[in-house]
ZAVEX-718641 format. One line per 8 residues: number of its first residue (from 1); for each residue y, z, x of N, C-alpha, C. Coordinates in steps of 0.05 Angstrom, whole numbers, plus 5000, padded with zeros to 4 digits. Layout:
BEGIN
NUM) Y,Z,X,Y,Z,X,Y,Z,X  ...
END
This chain:
BEGIN
1) 1359,6639,5281,1333,6653,5278,1329,6673,5299  1314,6694,5294,1309,6716,5312,1291,6706,5333  1269,6692,5325,1249,6683,5343,1244,6652,5338  1242,6637,5359,1236,6608,5356,1217,6599,5378  1206,6575,5374,1188,6565,5394,1180,6537,5389  1162,6527,5406,1153,6500,5403,1129,6495,5418  1117,6472,5415,1093,6465,5432,1104,6454,5459  1086,6446,5477,1094,6437,5502,1113,6413,5502
9) 1106,6394,5485,1122,6369,5484,1147,6370,5467  1149,6392,5451,1173,6398,5434,1173,6384,5407  1150,6370,5400,1148,6355,5375,1142,6375,5351  1133,6398,5357,1127,6418,5335,1146,6442,5343  1158,6454,5322,1175,6476,5325,1170,6498,5304  1175,6522,5313,1173,6545,5294,1198,6562,5296  1203,6577,5275,1226,6595,5273,1219,6616,5253  1231,6641,5257,1226,6664,5240,1248,6684,5245
17) 1256,6698,5224,1274,6720,5227,1258,6747,5227  1232,6744,5223,1214,6769,5220,1202,6777,5247  1200,6803,5250,1184,6813,5272,1154,6807,5265  1138,6804,5286,1109,6800,5279,1097,6826,5268  1077,6823,5251,1063,6847,5240,1050,6863,5262  1039,6847,5281,1028,6860,5306,1023,6837,5327  1021,6846,5351,1013,6829,5374,0985,6835,5381  0970,6814,5389,0942,6817,5394,0934,6804,5421
25) 0912,6814,5431,0898,6802,5455,0869,6800,5446  0859,6774,5446,0831,6769,5441,0818,6760,5465  0795,6774,5470,0778,6767,5494,0752,6752,5487  0749,6742,5464,0724,6730,5456,0719,6704,5471  0694,6695,5471,0686,6671,5486,0700,6646,5475  0705,6643,5448,0718,6622,5437,0746,6620,5448  0761,6640,5447,0789,6641,5457,0789,6633,5487  0769,6644,5501,0768,6638,5531,0764,6609,5535
33) 0747,6596,5520,0742,6568,5524,0766,6550,5514  0780,6559,5493,0802,6544,5482,0828,6548,5501  0831,6571,5513,0855,6578,5528,0850,6578,5558  0826,6579,5568,0821,6582,5595,0818,6611,5605  0826,6630,5588,0824,6659,5591,0826,6671,5563  0839,6695,5561,0841,6708,5536,0865,6696,5520  0868,6705,5495,0889,6695,5479,0909,6718,5472  0934,6712,5474,0956,6732,5467,0970,6719,5444
41) 0977,6734,5423,0990,6722,5401,1004,6743,5382  1020,6732,5365,1034,6746,5343,1024,6740,5316  1021,6761,5301,1010,6757,5274,1032,6758,5252  1033,6738,5235,1051,6736,5214,1038,6730,5187  1052,6735,5166,1043,6725,5139,1053,6696,5138  1038,6680,5122,1045,6653,5119,1073,6645,5112  1086,6663,5095,1113,6658,5087,1135,6671,5104  1127,6681,5126,1146,6694,5144,1158,6676,5166
49) 1148,6652,5168,1157,6634,5189,1157,6606,5177  1174,6588,5190,1173,6560,5183,1166,6543,5209  1153,6522,5204,1146,6504,5226,1149,6475,5216  1155,6459,5235,1157,6430,5231,1145,6414,5252  1135,6390,5245,1123,6373,5264,1094,6368,5256  1082,6349,5269,1054,6341,5263,1034,6361,5274  1011,6364,5260,0990,6382,5267,0963,6368,5262  0944,6375,5278,0916,6366,5272,0900,6391,5271
57) 0878,6390,5254,0861,6413,5251,0837,6411,5268  0828,6435,5278,0803,6438,5291,0792,6466,5281  0770,6465,5267,0758,6490,5257,0732,6496,5272  0728,6522,5277,0705,6531,5293,0697,6559,5283  0675,6567,5292,0665,6594,5286,0674,6612,5309  0688,6633,5304,0699,6652,5323,0677,6671,5332  0684,6690,5349,0665,6710,5359,0650,6725,5337  0664,6729,5316,0653,6743,5292,0634,6727,5275
65) 0633,6701,5281,0617,6683,5265,0633,6670,5241  0657,6680,5236,0672,6672,5213,0688,6646,5223  0696,6630,5203,0711,6606,5208,0740,6610,5217  0749,6598,5238,0775,6600,5248,0789,6572,5244  0809,6571,5228,0824,6546,5221,0847,6543,5241  0844,6526,5259,0863,6523,5282,0878,6497,5281  0902,6497,5287,0919,6473,5287,0930,6469,5315  0930,6443,5323,0939,6434,5349,0960,6413,5346
73) 0977,6409,5367,0995,6387,5368,0979,6364,5375  0983,6341,5360,0968,6316,5366,0976,6301,5390  1000,6310,5401,1010,6295,5425,1003,6312,5451  1009,6337,5453,1005,6352,5476,0981,6371,5474  0969,6373,5451,0944,6388,5446,0946,6418,5450  0970,6428,5448,0974,6457,5448,0964,6469,5423  0950,6493,5425,0943,6506,5401,0968,6519,5388  0972,6512,5362,0997,6519,5349,0993,6546,5332
81) 0973,6546,5315,0967,6568,5297,0938,6572,5293  0930,6596,5287,0902,6601,5279,0902,6618,5252  0886,6609,5235,0883,6622,5209,0855,6631,5205  0848,6656,5210,0821,6666,5206,0813,6666,5178  0790,6653,5170,0781,6652,5142,0778,6680,5130  0770,6699,5148,0763,6726,5138,0791,6741,5132  0813,6732,5141,0840,6744,5136,0858,6722,5127  0854,6711,5103,0867,6686,5096,0898,6689,5092
89) 0909,6712,5090,0938,6716,5086,0952,6717,5113  0937,6716,5136,0950,6719,5161,0949,6694,5179  0969,6690,5195,0970,6669,5213,0977,6679,5241  0962,6670,5261,0965,6679,5288,0977,6658,5304  0999,6664,5319,1014,6644,5334,1013,6652,5363  1001,6635,5381,1000,6642,5410,1029,6649,5421  1030,6671,5437,1056,6679,5448,1069,6657,5465  1053,6642,5479,1063,6621,5495,1082,6600,5480
97) 1077,6598,5453,1092,6579,5438,1120,6590,5432  1127,6614,5437,1152,6625,5433,1170,6619,5456  1196,6612,5451,1214,6605,5475,1219,6629,5493  1218,6653,5482,1221,6677,5499,1199,6697,5494  1175,6692,5503,1153,6711,5498,1155,6737,5510  1173,6741,5529,1178,6767,5542,1193,6786,5524  1204,6776,5502,1217,6793,5483,1199,6812,5468  1173,6806,5470,1152,6822,5458,1142,6842,5479
105) 1141,6868,5473,1137,6888,5493,1109,6900,5494  1095,6900,5472,1069,6914,5472,1048,6902,5456  1024,6900,5466,1001,6890,5451,0992,6912,5432  0990,6907,5407,0982,6929,5387,0952,6930,5385  0938,6908,5386,0910,6907,5380,0897,6889,5400  0876,6898,5414,0860,6884,5433,0832,6882,5422  0821,6857,5418,0794,6855,5408,0776,6841,5427  0750,6844,5423,0729,6833,5438,0731,6843,5467
113) 0735,6868,5472,0736,6879,5499,0709,6878,5513  0687,6878,5496,0660,6877,5507,0654,6851,5522  0670,6829,5516,0666,6804,5529,0690,6797,5547  0708,6816,5552,0731,6813,5570,0721,6805,5597  0735,6787,5609,0728,6779,5638,0734,6802,5656  0715,6806,5675,0718,6828,5694,0743,6827,5710  0754,6804,5715,0778,6801,5730,0803,6809,5714  0801,6810,5689,0823,6819,5672,0824,6849,5670
121) 0846,6861,5680,0848,6890,5680,0859,6901,5654  0851,6926,5648,0862,6938,5622,0892,6942,5626  0906,6937,5605,0935,6941,5603,0942,6968,5595  0963,6976,5604,0973,7003,5596,0989,7003,5570  0995,6978,5561,1013,6975,5537,0996,6963,5515  0973,6975,5507,0957,6965,5486,0953,6989,5467  0957,6984,5441,0955,7006,5420,0926,7014,5415  0910,6993,5407,0881,6999,5399,0864,6976,5412
129) 0842,6985,5425,0824,6966,5436,0796,6970,5423  0782,6948,5415,0757,6950,5403,0738,6929,5417  0714,6938,5418,0693,6921,5432,0686,6895,5418  0690,6894,5392,0681,6870,5377,0707,6858,5363  0702,6844,5341,0724,6830,5327,0742,6850,5313  0735,6874,5311,0751,6894,5297,0743,6894,5268  0728,6877,5258,0720,6871,5230,0745,6871,5212  0741,6858,5190,0763,6855,5172,0770,6882,5160
137) 0752,6900,5155,0759,6925,5145,0776,6942,5165  0767,6941,5190,0782,6958,5210,0811,6945,5214  0814,6919,5213,0839,6906,5219,0857,6913,5193  0845,6912,5169,0860,6920,5145,0870,6949,5148  0854,6967,5156,0865,6994,5160,0886,6996,5180  0882,6980,5201,0904,6979,5223,0930,6969,5212  0928,6947,5196,0952,6937,5184,0965,6957,5166  0949,6971,5149,0960,6991,5131,0975,7014,5146
145) 0964,7020,5170,0977,7042,5186,1003,7032,5197  1007,7006,5201,1032,6996,5211,1055,6997,5192  1049,6998,5166,1068,6999,5145,1083,7023,5142
END
């Protein structure tokens, strides 16, 4: 497989031969509380990767107010995937779950910059930054432009 990864304890694994649709950085308050800072991840369609291992669900309202369907490892409690209800065909996988996250070179979309921590500096390798969630319409246009 081109990309592979796991949770911290190794009981959950992922693999894909696909490049991510895009890489993102989310600075919302929910990601900050779940991660301790911002969230970096890769976006895939559900059928573009395979995963194995146990998962537990935790659903919450994201910064946009929409439901975020999140799965964690029941052993080490690492966040495995996020499925935003507003974008049901997409799955977000934290970059830290990949065995070689440095293979990804550029963040394509940064959201919730209005709530970004002051200590976090702007990156020079970000394609598009927006102050809010980007809205489903804006993200859809962004995805269309990538094709």
